[in-house]
N, C-alpha and C positions, 0 to 999 in steps of 0.2 A: 194270630189260629195257634191251638194247640193241635199236638198230633204227640204221638209215640214212636218212639223207637229202640229197636232191640238189635246191635249189631251182628251177634251171632248168639241164636236161644238155645244153641249146642251148649256154649259156654253158662251161657246163664239158667240154664235149668238142666239140673242133673238126673239121670234116672232112680230111681229108689232100687234100694238091692232086695226089697220085700214092700209088697202092696201097690197102692196107686196113688199118685203125689199128684196134685195139679195146682197149675199158677194161673190168677187174671193177670194177662196182659193189657188188656184194654177192656172198659167199660162206659158207655155213655148209655144215653135216651135210647139209642137205633142198635147199636152193636153189643155183643159181649166178646170177648175173645181170650180163651182159655187154652193153656199149653196144659196136655197131660202126660205123664210117664207111667209107667205101668211094668212091672217086672214079672217076666217070662210064666206063664199060668195064672195070670190074675184076670178076674172077670167083673165085667161090670154088666148086671144079669137086664134083660130085656126089660125098657121103659118107654116113655114116648115123653113129648116136651110138646107145648102148647103153639111154639115159634118154629118157624123153618130154619133148619141148621146144615152147616157145610162142614166135613170131616177131612181134613188134611193130615196124611201119615208123613211125617219126616224122615221115619228110621223104624226099623223091626217087622216084623210079620204077625196078622192080626186073623182072627174067621170073625168079620161081622155080619151079625143077624138084620136082615133086614124084612121085617115081616115075618113073611113065611120063606124067604130066600136065606141062603148064605153065600155069604162073598170071602174072596181073599184078599188082604188089604196087604202093601207093604210100603216104604216110602217110597212117597209119589203117588199114590193110590189118592183119589178125591171121590167124595161120596157126598152129595146133594140129598135132605132127606125134608121135606114138608113137613107142616105141621102135624104133631100126632101119630106117625110111622112110627110102630113100635121097633126098639133096636136096642141091638146089645154086643160087646165085645167080648173076646177072649182073647189075649195077649199069647203066642205061642212063642216069642222071643220076646226081650225086652224093647219096649216100645216107646216110641214119642208122638204124639200128634197134636194137632190145633183142631179144635172146637171153635169155630165162631156158629153162634147165636145170633139171627136178622129178627129184629123186634120190628112188626107190622107200622109201617108209617102208613098213616090216615091220608087222605087227601089235602085237610087243612093244613098239615104238619109239612105239605111238601112247599106251598107257598104261591104265590102266582105266578105266570108264567114259566115255570119249571120246567125243563123236558129230561126226559127219561131216555139213559143211555142205552141202548141194547147193543150189546155184541155178537156178532153171528159166531156160531162155533166150526164154521165151514171155514171161514177165511180170515177170524180175527179182526174184524175192521165193523166198527162203530157203525149203527146204523141212524 
């Protein structure tokens, strides 16, 4: 079985002095995982993507626009975005975040007899 392992993303990926850097950590038919580094003041303008995505902020502070809303993000912040949600990011300080893009899995790709695991946000248990 193939897997991807990084012992410490902070040592594997340095923040840029200027600009925005990205590095693909994992990419396959179902998932793309990319780490981004922003220097303070850098902006990713409003855009959308055809896949659902998760932003997980590792360190720093940012203002994130989600359609018409603006939210503050910092290390530990989590954002789920459905497909085509307009979004943009302004780094208020040096920023490191993960982007997880989830590609649609069609029923035929799930295979016979597969079962989905649903985790309850209230108790963290799989239903």
